KEFI-478899 format. One record per residue: residue number from 1; x, y, z of N, C-alpha, C in turn. Coordinates in steps of 0.2 Angstrom, whole numbers. Example, Ala and Ser with C-alpha at 12.3 -4.5 7.8 and 13.67 -1.06 7.14 Angstrom:
# residues 2
1 66 -28 39 62 -22 39 66 -16 39
2 64 -11 35 68 -5 36 64 0 39
END
This chain:
# residues 469
1 4 -6 0 0 0 0 4 6 0
2 10 6 4 14 12 4 18 13 -2
3 19 8 -6 23 8 -12 18 12 -17
4 12 10 -17 7 13 -22 6 20 -20
5 5 22 -14 4 29 -12 10 33 -14
6 16 30 -13 23 33 -15 23 35 -22
7 21 30 -26 21 30 -34 15 36 -36
8 10 36 -32 4 40 -34 7 48 -32
9 10 49 -27 12 55 -25 18 58 -29
10 22 53 -31 28 55 -36 25 57 -42
11 20 54 -45 17 56 -52 13 62 -51
12 10 63 -45 6 70 -45 11 75 -44
13 16 75 -40 20 80 -38 24 82 -44
14 28 77 -47 32 79 -53 28 81 -59
15 22 78 -60 17 80 -65 15 87 -65
16 13 89 -58 11 96 -57 16 101 -59
17 22 99 -56 28 104 -57 30 105 -64
18 30 100 -68 31 100 -75 26 104 -79
19 20 102 -77 14 105 -81 14 113 -79
20 15 115 -73 15 122 -71 21 125 -75
21 27 122 -76 32 125 -80 30 126 -87
22 27 121 -90 25 122 -97 19 127 -98
23 15 127 -93 10 132 -93 13 139 -93
24 18 140 -90 22 147 -90 24 149 -97
25 26 144 -100 28 146 -107 22 147 -111
26 17 143 -110 10 144 -114 7 151 -113
27 6 152 -107 3 159 -105 6 165 -107
28 13 165 -107 17 171 -109 17 171 -117
29 17 166 -120 17 166 -127 10 168 -130
30 5 166 -126 -2 169 -128 -3 176 -127
31 0 179 -121 -1 186 -119 3 190 -124
32 9 187 -127 13 191 -132 11 189 -139
33 5 186 -140 3 185 -147 7 180 -151
34 11 176 -148 15 171 -152 11 165 -153
35 10 163 -159 5 157 -160 8 151 -156
36 3 147 -153 5 141 -149 1 135 -153
37 5 131 -156 3 125 -160 -1 120 -156
38 2 119 -150 0 113 -146 1 114 -139
39 -4 112 -135 -3 112 -127 -6 106 -125
40 -1 102 -122 -4 95 -120 -3 94 -112
41 -8 91 -109 -7 89 -102 -6 81 -102
42 0 79 -100 2 72 -100 6 70 -106
43 8 64 -106 11 61 -112 8 55 -114
44 10 52 -120 7 46 -123 1 47 -127
45 -3 41 -128 -9 41 -132 -14 47 -129
46 -17 50 -134 -22 56 -132 -28 53 -131
47 -31 55 -126 -38 52 -124 -43 58 -125
48 -41 64 -126 -46 69 -128 -42 75 -131
49 -45 78 -136 -41 84 -140 -47 89 -142
50 -45 95 -143 -49 100 -145 -45 106 -148
51 -47 108 -154 -43 114 -157 -47 120 -155
52 -44 125 -152 -47 132 -151 -42 137 -152
53 -44 142 -156 -40 148 -158 -33 146 -160
54 -32 142 -165 -26 140 -168 -22 136 -163
55 -24 134 -158 -20 129 -153 -24 123 -152
56 -20 117 -153 -23 111 -152 -21 109 -145
57 -27 108 -141 -26 106 -134 -27 98 -133
58 -23 95 -129 -23 88 -129 -23 86 -122
59 -27 80 -120 -26 77 -114 -23 70 -115
60 -17 68 -113 -14 62 -114 -15 57 -108
61 -14 51 -109 -15 46 -104 -10 46 -98
62 -4 47 -99 1 47 -94 2 54 -91
63 -1 55 -84 -1 61 -81 6 64 -78
64 11 64 -83 17 66 -80 19 73 -83
65 15 78 -81 17 85 -84 14 86 -90
66 17 89 -95 14 91 -102 20 94 -106
67 18 97 -111 22 100 -116 19 106 -120
68 23 110 -123 20 116 -127 24 116 -133
69 21 117 -139 24 118 -145 22 125 -148
70 27 129 -149 26 136 -151 28 136 -159
71 24 140 -162 25 141 -169 32 145 -170
72 36 142 -175 43 145 -176 48 144 -171
73 48 138 -167 53 137 -162 59 135 -166
74 58 131 -172 64 128 -175 66 132 -182
75 62 136 -184 64 140 -190 60 147 -190
76 62 151 -195 59 158 -195 54 159 -201
77 51 153 -203 47 154 -209 41 158 -207
78 38 158 -201 32 161 -199 34 168 -196
79 32 174 -199 34 180 -197 32 182 -190
80 27 179 -187 24 180 -181 27 174 -176
81 31 170 -179 33 164 -175 38 166 -169
82 40 161 -165 44 163 -159 51 165 -161
83 54 162 -166 61 164 -168 62 171 -171
84 56 174 -173 56 181 -176 54 186 -171
85 53 184 -165 51 189 -160 57 193 -157
86 56 199 -155 61 203 -152 64 199 -146
87 70 201 -144 74 198 -138 70 198 -132
88 67 204 -130 63 204 -124 57 199 -123
89 54 198 -129 48 194 -130 51 186 -129
90 56 185 -132 59 178 -132 61 176 -124
91 64 181 -121 66 180 -114 60 179 -110
92 55 183 -111 49 183 -106 46 176 -107
93 45 173 -113 42 167 -115 47 161 -112
94 53 162 -113 58 157 -111 58 156 -103
95 57 162 -100 58 162 -92 51 161 -89
96 46 161 -93 39 160 -91 38 154 -86
97 41 148 -89 41 142 -85 45 143 -78
98 51 146 -78 55 147 -72 51 151 -67
99 47 156 -70 43 161 -66 38 157 -62
100 34 153 -66 29 149 -63 31 144 -58
101 37 141 -59 39 136 -54 41 140 -48
102 44 146 -48 45 150 -42 39 152 -39
103 33 154 -42 27 156 -39 24 149 -36
104 25 144 -39 23 137 -36 26 136 -30
105 33 137 -30 37 136 -24 35 140 -18
106 34 147 -20 31 151 -15 25 149 -11
107 20 147 -16 14 144 -13 15 138 -8
108 19 133 -10 20 128 -6 24 130 1
109 29 135 0 32 137 6 27 141 10
110 23 145 8 18 148 12 14 144 16
111 11 138 13 8 133 17 12 130 22
112 18 128 20 23 125 25 25 129 31
113 26 136 30 28 140 35 22 141 40
114 16 141 38 10 142 42 10 135 46
115 11 130 43 10 123 47 15 122 52
116 21 125 50 27 124 54 28 129 59
117 23 134 60 24 140 64 30 144 62
118 32 144 56 37 148 53 44 146 56
119 45 140 57 51 137 60 54 132 55
120 60 132 54 63 128 48 71 126 50
121 73 120 48 79 118 49 83 116 43
122 89 118 42 93 116 36 100 115 38
123 103 110 34 110 108 35 114 115 34
124 119 116 39 123 122 38 129 121 34
125 129 120 28 134 118 24 139 124 22
126 136 130 23 140 136 22 138 141 27
127 142 146 28 140 152 33 135 156 29
128 129 157 32 124 161 28 119 164 34
129 117 170 32 113 174 37 106 174 33
130 101 171 36 94 171 33 91 178 34
131 87 180 30 83 186 31 76 186 34
132 74 191 36 67 191 39 66 186 45
133 71 186 49 71 181 54 70 184 61
134 66 180 66 66 182 73 71 179 77
135 74 173 74 79 170 78 83 165 73
136 89 165 73 93 160 69 99 157 74
137 98 151 75 103 147 79 108 143 75
138 114 142 76 118 138 73 120 132 78
139 116 126 77 116 121 81 121 115 79
140 124 112 84 128 106 82 125 100 85
141 121 96 82 116 91 85 120 84 86
142 118 81 91 120 74 93 114 70 91
143 115 65 87 109 61 85 110 54 89
144 105 54 93 105 48 98 101 42 94
145 104 37 94 100 31 91 96 27 96
146 99 25 101 96 21 106 99 22 113
147 97 26 118 100 26 125 100 19 128
148 105 17 131 106 10 134 105 11 142
149 100 7 144 98 8 151 104 7 156
150 108 2 154 114 0 158 119 6 160
151 118 12 156 122 17 157 119 23 161
152 113 22 163 110 26 168 106 32 165
153 104 32 159 100 37 156 93 36 157
154 90 42 159 83 42 160 80 48 157
155 74 48 153 71 53 150 72 55 143
156 77 51 140 78 51 133 75 46 129
157 72 47 123 69 42 119 74 40 113
158 72 35 110 76 33 104 75 39 98
159 81 40 94 81 44 89 80 52 91
160 82 53 97 82 60 99 88 64 96
161 87 71 95 92 75 92 94 80 97
162 99 79 101 101 84 107 105 89 104
163 103 96 106 107 101 103 110 106 109
164 108 104 115 110 108 121 108 105 128
165 112 108 133 111 105 139 110 111 144
166 105 112 148 104 118 152 105 124 148
167 101 125 142 101 131 138 108 133 135
168 113 128 136 120 129 133 120 125 126
169 120 129 121 120 125 114 128 124 113
170 130 117 112 137 116 111 139 117 104
171 145 118 103 148 120 97 152 114 94
172 153 109 98 157 103 95 155 97 99
173 157 91 97 156 85 100 160 85 107
174 166 88 107 170 88 113 167 92 118
175 163 97 117 159 101 122 154 97 124
176 150 93 120 145 89 122 147 84 127
177 153 80 125 156 75 130 158 78 136
178 161 84 136 163 87 142 157 88 147
179 151 91 144 145 92 148 143 86 151
180 143 80 147 140 74 150 144 72 155
181 151 71 154 156 69 160 155 73 166
182 154 79 166 154 83 172 147 83 175
183 142 80 172 136 80 175 133 73 176
184 137 68 176 134 61 176 130 60 183
185 124 57 182 120 56 188 116 62 190
186 117 68 187 112 73 189 106 74 184
187 101 77 186 96 78 182 97 85 179
188 97 85 172 98 92 168 92 93 163
189 92 99 161 87 100 156 90 100 149
190 88 95 145 91 95 138 87 98 133
191 90 101 128 87 104 123 87 100 117
192 81 97 114 81 93 109 78 96 103
193 79 94 97 76 97 91 73 91 87
194 66 93 85 62 88 81 63 90 74
195 67 86 70 68 88 63 62 88 59
196 57 84 61 51 83 57 47 90 57
197 47 93 63 42 99 64 46 105 65
198 53 104 65 58 110 66 56 114 73
199 54 110 78 53 113 85 58 111 90
200 60 116 94 65 115 99 61 113 105
201 63 108 109 59 106 115 64 105 121
202 61 106 127 65 105 133 63 98 136
203 68 94 139 67 88 142 71 87 148
204 68 85 154 72 84 160 75 77 159
205 81 76 160 85 70 158 90 69 164
206 90 63 166 95 60 171 101 58 167
207 107 62 168 113 60 164 116 54 165
208 117 50 160 121 43 161 128 44 159
209 131 39 157 138 39 154 142 34 157
210 141 31 163 145 25 166 141 19 165
211 145 14 162 142 7 161 141 4 168
212 134 3 169 132 0 176 135 4 182
213 135 11 181 137 15 186 145 15 188
214 149 11 184 156 10 186 161 12 181
215 160 10 175 165 11 170 163 17 165
216 168 21 163 168 25 157 171 21 152
217 168 20 146 171 16 141 175 20 136
218 181 18 135 185 21 129 185 16 124
219 180 17 119 179 12 114 184 12 108
220 188 7 106 192 7 101 188 7 94
221 189 11 90 185 11 83 189 9 77
222 196 10 78 201 8 73 208 7 75
223 211 2 72 218 1 75 223 1 69
224 228 5 70 233 6 65 237 -1 64
225 238 -3 57 241 -9 56 249 -9 57
226 251 -2 58 258 -1 59 260 1 66
227 255 1 70 256 3 77 258 -3 82
228 259 -1 88 261 -6 93 255 -10 96
229 249 -7 95 243 -11 97 240 -16 92
230 243 -16 86 241 -21 81 242 -28 83
231 237 -32 83 236 -39 85 236 -40 93
232 235 -34 96 234 -34 103 227 -31 105
233 225 -26 102 219 -23 102 215 -23 95
234 209 -23 95 205 -24 89 199 -19 90
235 196 -17 84 191 -12 84 185 -15 87
236 182 -11 92 176 -13 95 177 -15 103
237 183 -16 105 185 -17 112 184 -11 116
238 182 -12 122 181 -6 127 187 -6 132
239 191 -1 132 196 0 138 193 3 144
240 193 0 150 190 3 156 195 5 161
241 202 3 160 207 4 165 214 4 162
242 218 8 165 225 8 163 229 7 169
243 233 2 169 237 0 175 233 -1 181
244 227 -3 181 223 -5 186 219 1 189
245 220 7 185 216 13 187 210 15 183
246 204 15 185 198 17 181 199 24 180
247 196 26 174 196 34 172 189 36 172
248 187 42 174 180 44 174 179 50 169
249 184 52 165 183 57 160 188 56 154
250 187 60 149 191 60 143 198 62 145
251 199 68 148 206 70 150 210 65 155
252 206 62 159 209 57 164 212 51 160
253 208 49 155 211 43 151 217 45 148
254 218 51 144 224 53 141 229 55 146
255 227 57 152 232 58 157 236 52 159
256 232 47 160 235 40 162 239 37 157
257 237 38 151 241 36 145 248 40 145
258 248 46 146 254 50 145 259 49 151
259 256 47 157 260 46 163 264 39 162
260 261 35 157 264 28 156 268 27 150
261 269 33 147 273 32 140 280 30 141
262 283 27 136 289 23 136 290 18 141
263 284 14 142 284 9 147 279 4 145
264 279 -2 149 274 -7 148 268 -5 151
265 262 -6 148 256 -4 151 251 -9 151
266 247 -10 156 241 -15 157 235 -12 156
267 231 -14 151 224 -11 149 219 -16 151
268 214 -14 155 208 -18 156 203 -17 151
269 200 -23 148 196 -23 143 189 -26 145
270 184 -22 144 177 -25 147 173 -28 141
271 170 -34 143 165 -37 138 158 -35 141
272 155 -31 137 148 -28 139 143 -33 140
273 143 -39 137 138 -44 137 139 -48 144
274 145 -49 146 146 -53 152 149 -49 158
275 150 -42 157 153 -38 162 160 -40 165
276 163 -45 161 170 -47 163 175 -42 160
277 180 -41 164 186 -37 162 192 -42 161
278 195 -42 156 201 -45 154 207 -40 154
279 213 -43 154 219 -38 154 224 -40 148
280 226 -35 145 232 -36 140 237 -31 142
281 243 -33 140 249 -29 141 252 -27 134
282 255 -21 134 258 -18 128 263 -13 129
283 268 -11 125 273 -6 126 271 0 123
284 271 6 127 269 12 124 276 16 122
285 275 20 117 280 24 114 280 31 117
286 282 36 114 283 43 116 276 46 115
287 275 51 119 268 55 119 266 58 113
288 260 56 111 257 59 105 250 62 107
289 247 66 102 241 69 104 235 64 103
290 230 65 106 223 61 105 224 53 105
291 228 51 110 228 44 111 232 40 106
292 236 43 102 240 40 97 246 36 100
293 247 37 107 251 32 110 250 25 109
294 243 24 109 241 17 107 240 15 100
295 241 20 96 240 20 88 233 17 87
296 228 20 90 221 18 89 217 24 89
297 211 23 86 206 29 87 201 27 92
298 200 32 97 196 31 103 189 35 102
299 184 32 104 177 35 104 175 34 111
300 173 39 115 170 37 122 163 36 122
301 161 30 124 155 27 123 151 29 130
302 146 33 129 141 35 134 135 32 135
303 134 27 130 128 23 130 122 26 126
304 124 30 122 119 34 118 118 31 111
305 124 27 108 124 25 101 123 31 97
306 127 37 98 126 43 95 130 44 89
307 128 48 84 131 50 78 132 58 79
308 138 60 76 139 67 76 142 69 69
309 138 74 66 140 76 59 145 82 59
310 149 83 54 155 88 54 152 95 53
311 145 95 50 142 102 49 137 103 54
312 135 109 55 130 111 60 123 111 56
313 118 113 60 111 114 57 109 121 59
314 106 124 54 103 131 56 96 130 58
315 94 132 64 87 133 66 85 140 65
316 80 141 61 78 147 60 70 148 61
317 69 154 65 62 156 66 60 162 62
318 56 162 57 55 167 52 49 172 55
319 50 178 54 44 183 56 38 181 52
320 32 182 56 26 180 53 23 186 50
321 25 187 43 22 192 39 21 190 32
322 18 194 28 16 192 21 22 191 17
323 28 194 18 34 193 14 38 187 15
324 36 183 21 40 178 23 41 172 18
325 36 170 14 37 165 9 41 167 3
326 41 174 1 45 176 -4 52 177 -2
327 53 179 4 60 180 7 63 173 8
328 59 168 10 61 161 11 63 158 5
329 59 159 -1 61 157 -7 68 160 -10
330 69 166 -9 75 170 -11 81 167 -7
331 80 166 -1 86 164 3 88 157 1
332 83 152 0 84 145 -2 88 145 -9
333 85 150 -13 89 150 -20 96 152 -19
334 97 157 -16 104 160 -15 108 155 -11
335 105 152 -6 109 147 -2 111 141 -6
336 106 138 -10 108 132 -15 113 134 -20
337 113 140 -23 118 142 -27 125 142 -24
338 125 145 -18 132 146 -14 134 139 -12
339 130 134 -10 132 128 -8 135 124 -14
340 131 125 -20 133 121 -26 140 124 -28
341 141 131 -28 147 134 -30 153 131 -25
342 151 131 -19 156 129 -14 158 121 -15
343 153 117 -17 155 110 -18 159 109 -24
344 158 113 -30 162 113 -36 169 115 -34
345 170 121 -30 176 123 -29 180 118 -25
346 177 115 -20 181 110 -16 183 104 -20
347 178 102 -25 179 96 -29 185 97 -33
348 186 103 -36 191 104 -41 198 105 -37
349 197 108 -31 203 109 -27 206 102 -24
350 202 97 -22 203 91 -19 204 85 -25
351 201 87 -31 201 82 -36 196 76 -34
352 191 78 -30 186 73 -28 179 75 -30
353 176 72 -34 169 74 -37 163 70 -33
354 165 66 -28 160 62 -24 155 67 -21
355 157 72 -17 152 77 -14 147 79 -19
356 149 81 -25 145 84 -30 140 78 -33
357 143 72 -34 139 66 -36 133 65 -31
358 135 65 -24 130 63 -19 125 68 -18
359 126 75 -20 121 80 -20 116 80 -26
360 118 76 -31 114 76 -37 109 70 -36
361 103 71 -38 98 66 -37 93 66 -43
362 90 60 -45 85 60 -50 79 57 -48
363 75 54 -52 68 51 -50 69 46 -45
364 74 42 -45 75 37 -39 76 40 -33
365 80 46 -32 81 49 -26 75 52 -23
366 71 55 -28 64 59 -26 59 53 -24
367 59 48 -27 54 42 -25 56 40 -18
368 63 39 -17 65 37 -10 63 42 -5
369 64 48 -6 62 53 -1 55 53 0
370 51 52 -5 43 52 -4 41 46 0
371 45 40 -2 43 34 2 45 35 9
372 50 38 11 52 39 18 47 43 22
373 44 48 18 39 53 21 33 49 22
374 31 45 17 25 41 18 26 36 24
375 31 32 24 32 27 30 32 31 36
376 35 37 37 35 41 43 28 44 45
377 24 45 40 18 48 41 18 56 42
378 24 59 40 24 66 41 23 70 34
379 17 70 32 15 73 26 16 80 25
380 16 84 31 18 91 30 24 92 27
381 29 87 27 36 88 24 35 88 17
382 30 85 14 28 85 7 28 92 4
383 25 96 8 24 103 6 31 106 5
384 35 105 10 42 108 9 46 105 3
385 45 98 3 49 94 -3 46 97 -9
386 40 98 -10 37 100 -17 39 107 -18
387 40 111 -13 42 118 -14 49 118 -16
388 53 114 -13 61 113 -15 62 110 -22
389 57 105 -24 58 102 -30 56 108 -36
390 51 112 -34 49 117 -39 54 122 -40
391 57 124 -34 63 129 -34 69 126 -38
392 70 119 -37 76 116 -40 75 116 -48
393 69 115 -50 67 115 -57 68 121 -60
394 66 127 -56 67 133 -59 75 135 -59
395 78 133 -54 86 135 -54 89 131 -60
396 87 124 -60 90 120 -66 89 123 -73
397 83 125 -74 81 127 -80 84 134 -82
398 86 138 -77 89 144 -79 97 144 -80
399 100 138 -79 107 137 -81 108 137 -88
400 114 140 -90 115 142 -97 117 136 -101
401 113 131 -101 115 124 -105 110 124 -111
402 113 123 -117 108 123 -122 103 117 -121
403 97 119 -124 91 114 -123 87 116 -117
404 91 119 -112 87 122 -106 85 129 -108
405 80 132 -104 78 139 -105 83 144 -104
406 88 143 -99 93 147 -98 98 147 -104
407 99 141 -107 103 140 -113 101 144 -119
408 94 144 -120 91 147 -125 91 155 -124
409 90 157 -118 91 164 -117 98 167 -119
410 103 162 -117 110 164 -119 111 164 -126
411 108 160 -130 109 160 -137 106 166 -140
412 100 168 -138 97 174 -141 100 180 -139
413 103 180 -133 106 186 -130 113 187 -134
414 116 182 -136 122 182 -139 121 185 -146
415 115 182 -149 113 185 -156 113 192 -156
416 109 195 -151 108 202 -150 114 206 -149
417 119 203 -145 125 207 -144 130 207 -150
418 130 201 -154 134 201 -160 130 204 -166
419 123 206 -165 119 209 -170 120 204 -177
420 119 198 -175 120 193 -181 115 187 -178
421 111 185 -182 106 179 -181 110 173 -183
422 110 168 -179 112 161 -181 108 158 -186
423 110 153 -190 106 149 -194 102 144 -190
424 96 143 -193 92 138 -190 96 131 -188
425 100 129 -193 103 123 -192 108 123 -187
426 111 129 -186 116 130 -181 113 130 -174
427 107 133 -173 104 133 -167 102 126 -165
428 99 122 -170 97 115 -169 103 111 -167
429 109 112 -170 114 108 -168 117 109 -161
430 117 116 -159 118 118 -152 114 115 -147
431 107 115 -149 102 112 -144 103 105 -144
432 104 101 -149 105 94 -149 111 92 -145
433 116 96 -145 122 94 -141 120 95 -133
434 117 100 -132 114 102 -125 110 96 -123
435 105 94 -127 100 89 -126 104 82 -125
436 109 81 -129 112 74 -128 116 74 -121
437 119 80 -120 122 81 -113 118 79 -107
438 112 82 -108 107 81 -102 104 74 -102
439 103 71 -108 101 64 -108 107 60 -104
440 113 61 -106 118 57 -104 119 58 -96
441 118 64 -94 119 66 -87 113 63 -83
442 107 63 -86 101 59 -83 102 52 -82
443 105 49 -87 106 42 -86 112 40 -81
444 117 44 -81 122 43 -76 119 44 -69
445 115 49 -68 112 50 -61 107 45 -59
446 103 42 -64 99 37 -63 102 31 -60
447 108 29 -64 111 23 -62 115 24 -55
448 118 30 -54 121 32 -48 116 31 -42
449 110 33 -43 105 32 -38 103 25 -37
450 103 21 -42 101 14 -41 106 11 -37
451 113 12 -38 118 9 -34 118 12 -27
452 118 19 -26 118 22 -20 113 20 -15
453 107 19 -18 101 17 -13 100 10 -14
454 104 6 -17 104 -2 -17 97 -4 -19
455 95 -1 -25 88 -3 -27 88 -10 -30
456 93 -12 -33 94 -19 -35 93 -24 -30
457 97 -23 -24 97 -27 -18 90 -27 -15
458 87 -21 -15 80 -21 -12 75 -24 -16
459 76 -24 -22 71 -27 -27 71 -35 -26
460 78 -37 -26 79 -44 -25 76 -47 -19
461 76 -43 -13 74 -45 -7 66 -45 -7
462 63 -40 -11 56 -41 -11 53 -47 -15
463 57 -48 -21 56 -54 -25 56 -61 -20
464 61 -61 -16 62 -67 -12 57 -68 -7
465 54 -62 -4 49 -62 0 42 -65 -3
466 41 -62 -9 35 -64 -13 35 -72 -14
467 41 -74 -16 42 -81 -18 43 -86 -12
468 43 -82 -6 44 -86 0 51 -90 1
469 56 -87 -2 63 -89 -2 67 -85 2
END
């Protein structure tokens, strides 16, 4: 049932956004008296058609958007056709679709802001100051997967997003861990963030952190193959003592290591399932930073199974006024352009295109996002998602790539600057190159999404379940 609802919503959302875009071209052409040969809703076989005032209107069976065919798009034989219009008329018609997608985005964002009480969260990938805000916070969230009762936590649920303790918003994971270690056993007020509703909440929490009230766990997450600890320690083991001394904090752990440098040290290792401690010995070298004496990577386990991201989250509360949706749309447009520019800059500097690849998504990525919303039952997010898709469609179409609206604007603007019109064949070839590039890019993104989201694996699993194997 969820799959069918996901498919239905995908068709409705994408179909609506494409149709709105094409309607923008249609209505601007009509207003400027440029003949429209055809305006179709949907694709595939026609189920209804009617000709009215030189335009052939069609309703097709596949409800995935639509298309517009203007007189004189590919040649100049018709004096009133598109190619024979003045530059400003061409630009208005070409950007009519972009404008309609912007208007659609504003409408979706208007409804979303009302339903979210004008609060919004977004990944802080770059430094940006949003406009028309009552409050903007830069939060560094700790994503809690599942608090473990053995560590003494009370008051935290699964999948909490912790952003502060006693109204102190931490700026790093180190600050969070320091606050936890200095308040173990105390009842504190935690600030949590609901990412679905963009609401900040206060919770009374009894701070845990010690396994069964006794041990702070220094969990080994990786071991250097060239280090002294290789074949003695392994990833996943929990260090709970150094030379028989238990440590109660991050600094104390590193202090005990430092005091034992250039000597043999005995480490106590805890098995969480049996609560048994075993001991191993190894020789330490000279002092290095961050536990490198052991040539391992350490993560202090507080029993939260938490994740921490390298980038913050912006929590924004917008002013409740009529211009909010417009300013919100403007901010998201500028923000996306700056993030994209920053990603391209980093990719070329580092020679790594993966961040750009991960940020691009096609129909598979959109379907996955819709499916997650359906499974979670948070349909208000569909408003935000639809607005973002409409905004993305507008931004994408304005790019100066031949075959896109922005590419056409660039071609006709260049003609005007050179005071020379290109031949119909030349324009067609340029557009064909741009179209071929877009088709190739779409195919690459499609298969990238299939691999990234393990679509083949998931499909095989579904088939196995159906077959009972």
